[in-house]
C-alpha distance (Angstrom), angle and dihedral (degrees) to the residues before:
residue distance angle dihedral
K1 . . .
D2 3.76 . .
C3 3.79 116.1 .
W4 3.75 138.1 169.5
P5 3.78 108.4 -69.6
P6 3.81 113.7 -94.8
N7 3.76 115.2 -107.2
K8 3.80 124.4 -162.2
G9 3.80 90.5 -156.5
G10 3.78 102.9 54.4
L11 3.77 151.1 -41.5
Q12 3.79 124.2 -54.9
L13 3.80 97.0 -147.5
N14 3.79 93.5 -175.8
K15 3.80 137.5 -31.0
E16 3.81 93.7 -63.9
E17 3.81 105.0 26.7
F18 3.79 127.0 75.3
L19 3.81 127.1 175.8
A20 3.80 112.9 -159.8
F21 3.81 114.7 -141.6
E22 3.81 87.5 -130.9
T23 3.82 89.6 59.9
L24 3.80 92.8 46.1
K25 3.81 90.5 50.5
K26 3.79 91.6 50.2
W27 3.81 90.8 50.7
L28 3.80 92.3 49.0
D29 3.81 92.6 45.6
D30 3.82 91.0 49.8
L31 3.82 92.2 47.8
Q32 3.79 92.7 48.0
E33 3.80 92.6 47.8
T34 3.81 95.7 47.2
Q35 3.81 112.7 21.6
L36 3.80 115.4 11.2
P37 3.79 116.6 71.3
G38 3.81 95.9 178.6
P39 3.79 136.9 58.0
V40 3.81 120.8 -64.9
V41 3.81 122.1 -139.5
V42 3.81 118.8 -157.1
I43 3.80 118.1 -172.0
Y44 3.80 122.2 -174.2
D45 3.79 116.9 -173.3
G46 3.78 106.3 -174.0
W47 3.77 149.0 89.6
Y48 3.82 113.8 -47.4
S49 3.81 89.7 -3.8
G50 3.81 91.9 155.5
Y51 3.79 88.5 85.2
L52 3.79 87.3 75.2
L53 3.83 93.5 70.0
P54 3.82 97.7 67.4
A55 3.81 91.1 34.7
L56 3.82 92.0 60.5
A57 3.80 96.6 37.2
H58 3.79 122.9 129.3
P59 3.81 105.6 34.9
P60 3.81 117.0 -159.0
E61 3.81 117.1 -65.4
G62 3.79 111.3 -74.4
K63 3.83 93.7 10.1
Q64 3.80 128.0 114.1
R65 3.78 128.0 -141.1
I66 3.80 131.0 179.3
V67 3.80 113.5 -158.8
I68 3.80 118.2 -169.2
S69 3.80 127.6 -177.0
S70 3.79 128.4 -173.6
T71 3.81 92.6 -139.4
K72 3.77 139.1 25.4
Q73 3.79 123.6 -109.1
D74 3.80 113.9 -73.5
S75 3.81 91.5 13.5
P76 3.80 112.2 153.2
I77 3.82 89.5 -172.4
Y78 3.78 117.9 90.7
Q79 3.80 131.8 150.6
E80 3.80 104.6 -156.7
G81 3.79 112.4 -116.2
E82 3.79 94.1 -14.0
F83 3.81 94.9 113.8
S84 3.82 94.3 48.2
N85 3.79 93.5 46.6
L86 3.79 93.2 51.9
F87 3.81 94.9 40.1
W88 3.81 94.3 53.1
Q89 3.80 90.8 46.6
E90 3.81 88.3 57.0
I91 3.82 92.9 45.4
A92 3.83 89.0 51.0
K93 3.81 87.9 58.0
A94 3.83 86.0 63.2
F95 3.78 93.8 -107.7
N96 3.77 117.4 153.7
V97 3.81 117.6 -112.5
R98 3.81 94.3 -97.2
E99 3.82 94.2 49.3
A100 3.80 91.9 46.5
F101 3.81 90.4 49.6
D102 3.81 94.3 45.8
N103 3.80 92.4 47.1
I104 3.79 92.0 59.4
A105 3.82 103.2 27.9
G106 3.80 91.4 79.4
T107 3.79 91.7 46.5
L108 3.80 90.2 56.3
S109 3.81 97.0 36.1
S110 3.82 91.6 138.3
Q111 3.83 88.0 62.3
A112 3.82 91.6 44.5
P113 3.83 100.9 -145.4
Q114 3.81 114.2 -147.4
L115 3.83 134.6 -148.3
D116 3.80 128.8 -171.0
D117 3.79 120.0 -177.6
D118 3.79 102.6 151.7
G119 3.80 94.1 68.4
D120 3.80 99.2 -117.4
G121 3.82 95.3 110.9
V122 3.82 94.0 -122.9
Y123 3.82 129.7 106.2
R124 3.79 110.9 -134.5
T125 3.79 128.7 179.4
G126 3.81 96.9 177.2
D127 3.80 127.4 74.0
P128 2.97 114.0 -31.8
Y129 3.77 94.9 27.8
D130 3.77 139.0 177.4
G131 3.77 121.7 -104.5
E132 3.80 103.7 62.0
M133 3.80 94.0 110.7
A134 3.83 92.5 36.2
K135 3.79 91.7 58.3
T136 3.81 89.5 60.9
F137 3.80 93.8 50.0
Q138 3.80 129.2 82.8
I139 3.79 125.4 -173.4
G140 3.80 115.3 -125.8
L141 3.76 127.0 -131.9
G142 3.83 100.1 -118.7
I143 3.79 116.1 110.3
G144 3.77 134.1 -172.7
M145 3.78 143.4 147.5
A146 3.78 125.5 -101.1
E147 3.78 131.2 -171.5
L148 3.78 114.9 -125.9
P149 3.83 105.0 -113.5
N150 3.81 124.7 -114.7
T151 3.77 95.6 -0.1
Q152 3.75 141.7 134.5
I153 3.78 89.8 -152.1
S154 3.78 111.7 110.6
Q155 3.80 94.9 -159.0
R156 3.80 117.6 104.1
A157 3.77 123.0 -137.3
Q158 3.77 118.9 -135.3
V159 3.78 113.9 -128.9
R160 3.77 135.4 -174.2
Y161 3.78 115.2 -148.1
Q162 3.79 132.3 -179.8
D163 3.80 134.4 145.8
G164 3.80 93.4 -1.7
Q165 3.81 94.4 -50.9
L166 3.78 121.3 120.8
Q167 3.80 130.2 -164.9
V168 3.81 117.9 -170.2
L169 3.82 116.3 -151.2
L170 3.79 117.4 -166.3
P171 3.80 117.4 -158.5
P172 3.81 117.2 -107.4
L173 3.76 116.1 -102.8
P174 3.79 110.9 -89.3
E175 3.75 120.7 -119.0
G176 3.74 114.6 -107.9
């Protein structure tokens, strides 16, 4: 299948709109410093989505961020929507983020899903490993829409929000 070309520096939302990872990180940092008291979960299900982990590394001091990608960096393998479908099925079973991730990561081992929750931008399965904070965190059931702040991008990001916890969902890259 043809898809938007992968970009190590951001998300090509459609033919005209591009969101730089640097801009997304600044938005998330600002939100976490000023409005969001709890952890933030960012999930990117798309081609080469592993580039998001280092791009969103180092959340503000004292803040927690879980970054999940459906593939590793430079991965040419991607099954459209498969990661998201399986992940949300596991979350709906009331699994915590780590359990949901672990339950499907092996199923999609050719895609090599990644998770970073210690803020270093790297997925590690050895010692020390990522997932300690994620196993204490569950995603709520509330859902709403939020405008991306200070942007010229017309796309809207889908967010899930409950009890002071926000999850930002970016749309998958459209085929083209």
